[in-house]
C-alpha positions in Angstrom: 85.7 -24.4 -23.3 85.8 -24.3 -27.1 85.1 -20.6 -27.1 87.8 -19.9 -24.5 90.3 -22.0 -26.5 89.6 -20.1 -29.7 90.1 -16.8 -27.9 93.4 -18.0 -26.4 94.6 -19.1 -29.8 93.8 -15.7 -31.3 95.7 -14.0 -28.5 98.7 -16.3 -29.0 98.8 -15.6 -32.7 99.0 -11.9 -32.1 95.6 -11.2 -33.8 93.7 -8.2 -32.6 90.6 -9.4 -30.8 87.9 -7.0 -29.6 85.1 -7.7 -27.1 81.7 -7.4 -28.9 79.7 -4.4 -27.9 76.9 -6.5 -26.4 79.3 -8.5 -24.2 80.9 -5.3 -23.0 77.5 -4.1 -21.9 76.8 -7.3 -20.1 80.1 -7.2 -18.2 79.4 -3.6 -17.2 76.0 -4.5 -15.9 77.3 -7.5 -13.9 80.1 -5.3 -12.4 77.5 -2.7 -11.4 75.4 -5.4 -9.7 78.3 -6.8 -7.8 79.3 -3.3 -6.6 75.8 -2.4 -5.4 75.4 -5.7 -3.6 78.6 -5.5 -1.5 78.1 -5.2 2.3 78.0 -1.7 3.7 81.0 -0.4 5.7 81.2 2.5 8.0 82.7 4.6 5.2 79.5 4.0 3.1 77.2 5.4 5.8 76.4 9.1 5.6 77.2 9.9 9.3 79.7 7.2 10.0 79.3 3.9 12.0 76.6 5.4 14.2 74.3 6.5 11.4 70.7 6.1 12.6 68.1 4.1 10.8 65.4 6.0 9.1 63.1 7.9 11.5 65.8 8.3 14.2 68.3 11.0 15.1 71.1 11.3 17.6 69.9 12.1 21.1 72.8 14.6 21.9 72.2 14.5 25.7 75.9 15.3 25.9 78.7 15.9 23.5 79.3 12.6 21.6 75.9 11.1 22.5 75.0 9.1 19.4 72.2 7.0 20.8 69.4 7.0 18.2 66.0 8.3 19.4 62.9 9.9 17.8 63.1 13.6 16.9 60.6 14.3 19.7 63.0 12.8 22.3 65.9 14.7 20.9 63.9 17.9 21.4 62.8 16.9 24.9 66.5 16.1 25.8 67.6 19.6 24.7 64.8 21.2 26.8 65.9 19.1 29.8 69.5 20.2 29.4 68.4 23.8 29.4 66.1 23.4 32.5 68.5 21.1 34.4 70.2 23.7 36.5 66.9 25.1 37.7 65.8 21.7 39.0 68.8 21.3 41.3 68.7 22.1 45.0 70.5 25.5 45.1 72.4 24.6 48.3 73.1 21.0 47.4 72.0 18.1 49.4 72.7 14.4 50.1 74.0 13.8 46.6 76.2 16.9 46.5 75.8 19.9 44.2 73.9 17.8 41.7 71.1 16.9 44.2 67.8 17.3 42.4 64.8 19.1 43.8 61.9 17.0 45.0 60.1 15.4 42.1 63.2 15.1 39.9 65.9 12.4 39.4 69.1 12.2 37.5 68.4 11.3 33.8 71.4 8.9 33.5 71.7 8.5 29.8 75.2 7.5 31.1 76.3 7.2 34.7 77.7 10.7 34.8 74.5 12.3 33.4 73.1 14.2 36.4 70.7 16.4 34.6 67.6 16.6 36.8 64.4 15.3 35.0 61.0 13.8 35.8 61.3 10.1 36.6 59.6 9.3 33.3 62.5 10.8 31.4 65.0 8.5 33.2 62.9 5.5 32.2 62.8 6.8 28.7 66.6 7.2 28.6 67.0 3.6 29.8 64.6 2.4 27.2 66.4 4.3 24.4 69.8 2.9 25.6 68.4 -0.6 25.6 67.2 -0.3 22.0 70.3 1.4 20.7 71.3 -1.6 18.5 67.9 -1.8 16.8 68.0 1.8 15.7 71.3 1.9 13.9 71.4 1.7 10.1 74.1 -1.0 10.3 75.2 -2.0 13.8 77.7 -4.4 12.3 79.7 -1.4 11.0 80.4 -0.1 14.5 84.0 -0.3 15.7 85.5 -3.1 17.7 85.2 -2.3 21.4 86.8 -3.8 24.5 84.9 -7.1 24.3 86.0 -10.1 22.2 84.2 -13.4 21.5 85.3 -16.9 20.9 83.3 -19.9 19.7 83.3 -23.6 20.6 81.8 -25.4 17.5 79.6 -28.4 17.8 77.4 -30.4 15.5 74.4 -28.1 16.1 76.3 -24.9 15.6 78.4 -23.7 18.5 78.7 -22.1 21.9 79.6 -18.4 22.2 81.8 -17.0 24.9 83.0 -13.4 25.7 85.5 -11.5 27.7 86.7 -7.9 27.8 86.9 -4.6 29.6 86.0 -1.0 29.4 82.3 -1.5 30.2 80.2 0.3 32.8 80.9 -1.2 36.2 78.1 -3.6 37.3 76.2 -2.8 34.1 74.2 -5.0 31.8 75.9 -6.1 28.5 73.7 -7.3 25.7 74.9 -9.5 22.8 73.3 -9.8 19.4 74.2 -11.1 15.9 73.9 -9.5 12.5 74.5 -10.8 9.1 72.3 -14.0 9.5 69.4 -13.0 7.3 67.1 -11.7 10.0 65.3 -8.3 9.6 66.7 -7.1 12.9 69.7 -7.9 15.1 69.3 -11.4 16.6 69.4 -11.3 20.4 71.8 -13.8 22.0 71.9 -13.1 25.7 73.2 -10.8 28.4 76.0 -10.7 30.9 76.8 -8.3 33.8 80.2 -6.5 34.0 82.0 -6.7 37.3 82.7 -3.8 39.6 85.7 -2.9 37.4 83.8 -2.9 34.2 85.2 -6.2 33.0 83.9 -9.5 31.8 86.7 -11.7 33.3 87.6 -15.0 31.8 85.6 -16.4 28.9 82.0 -16.2 30.0 79.2 -18.1 28.4 76.9 -16.0 26.3 74.6 -18.3 24.3 74.3 -21.5 22.3 74.1 -20.8 18.6 72.1 -23.0 16.2 73.4 -23.4 12.7 71.4 -22.2 9.7 71.6 -24.3 6.6 71.3 -21.2 4.4 74.0 -19.2 6.1 76.8 -18.3 3.7 79.3 -16.4 5.9 80.4 -15.5 9.4 78.0 -13.5 11.6 79.1 -10.3 13.3 78.6 -10.2 17.1 77.4 -6.8 18.4 77.8 -5.6 22.0 75.6 -3.1 23.8 76.6 -1.5 27.1 73.1 -0.6 28.3 74.2 2.0 30.9 75.7 4.1 28.2 73.9 3.0 25.1 77.3 2.4 23.4 77.3 -0.1 20.6 80.4 -1.9 19.5 81.4 -5.1 17.7 83.2 -8.0 19.3 84.3 -10.1 16.3 82.7 -12.8 14.1 81.6 -16.4 14.6 81.1 -19.2 12.1 78.7 -21.1 14.4 75.7 -20.1 12.4 77.0 -21.8 9.3 78.5 -24.8 11.1 76.0 -27.6 10.5 77.4 -31.0 11.5 81.0 -32.0 12.0 
């Protein structure tokens, strides 16, 4: 306090006061540390909000497919796209012009993906979609989608609810939390969209337990498994709410 008072007195008297060189260096260092420790945003990521974690690349099963997969699966997907027409029944069949020849099924990286592939490739696509959140550099930087969340706080943390629209009809919707100090997104629970692709009302998702070391709100991430699309649904303070 004494030092601050003397500095103020010099400023009031009109005397020229210069910050010592060593103090300037310290301030510069602290400023640098604060800047580098700030949370990442979509603008900080080299390929936008869907930048893949190290070791993964976009699948590119169709234009705009940003589900992260291994390079081998990306190559396999490109080969499947090239071979797809030759694996269809030339005269169509029970599923229309996209009917596959015997031994092949639709890949279904999204519901409209009717590229004909071996059944193992469809299983692979489902697995890659289901793991989409885990393979992003920062899933919390993805844009807000059609789902929103609300929290009912209690002495142990809170209870999480969700509603929304724009999901795959009758598809599985997975919820997870980021920004709570875990090495990977923390799984919270799943819901199923209705036949119109909605989560009507405020549907229960999970009970959230508080963490005494939590210092800020957690971001809730939503995965539409049928498409592999990852979005955010808002933030919750339940993880830092310990006691009333």
